[in-house]
C-alpha positions, 0 to 999 in steps of 0.5 A: 124612680130609675132603680138599677137592679144588679145581679152579681156572683155566680149564674150558673155552674163553677163547680157548683149546682148554681142554676139561675134558671131555677132561682129566676121565677122567685127573684121575678116574682118577689123582687122584679115585678113588685118594683116595675109597679111603681118604678123604672127597672134597669137590669145590670150583670156582673158574672163569670164566664160560662156557656149558658150566658144567652139564658142570662140575657134571655131572662134579664135582658140587661142594660150592661152585662159584664162576664169575667173569669172565674179563676183567680176571682173573689167575691168582693172584687167582683161585687166591687167591679159591680158597684159601678156596672152603671156608669153614668146612667141616671139611677135614683136607687141601687139594689145589688143581689145575687142570682142564686138567691130565694126571697121569703117575702115580696119586695112589697113586705121588705122594711126598705127605707129609700133613703139609707143603705139597707142591710138585711139584719145584724148575724147571729150567733154572737158574730154581731157582738163580737165582729160586727158582722152583718147579712150580705146577700142584699144591699140596697141604697139611694143616689145620695149614697152611691159615691160612699158605697163605692168607696166602701168596696174599694175599701174592701178590695185596695189592700189597705186593710186586710179582709177576707175576700170571700164574704162581706159580713164586715161591710158595716164596719167599713160603711159606718165610718164613711157614710155615718151609722145613721145612714144605715138601716138594718131590714129587720131588728132580729139577728139572723144567719145571713139574713135567713128570714128574708133570703135563702141561698140556693145551694146544696152546702147551704141546705146541708149545714142549715137546714136544722137550725133555720127556716129554708125556702120551700122551693130550695128544700125540694131541689136539695131534699 
């Protein structure tokens, strides 16, 4: 299959310690190389303007790269732009991930459903029960659902319904009426904090807030002791 691997968000800096160079070996080992065993993988990038774009190009050699201003942007509007970055390219399967993620297992161990829209898990601490919140660090979906996914992203950002532009924990509530809940697959039945059994965010804030509450990837803990 032709797989689009879409990287979106902050790749370096912007008032943070995000560093794609640090995260890339983990992503390459757990996502890119396992995909390449059976599929043709095409990287796409939507990130914010920075002076290290040559490093992004060197690491990913993207088929397409879009760089946008950071000031005035929001996480969800940027992801909406990323949902259409492949244009008219022939893609069978889409994966949307972040630059600042470390994966805690290989893609070969993921509970992926290649025919549905994949979400890591329902959100823990009662957020699923109260607001139907879900993990928002990793999405994957087949070509047959792509138009509905793009529609869902547009609902997030077109202003018709008021949503927080800075997270996508409510994406299930948007997608389910559009594509049907039967087309959404939770990769784990265990409620988690942002899919923490599969992914960890490589930021100091994430470590400081959650190191005593959930398991965090050891590579990240070594960086932020």
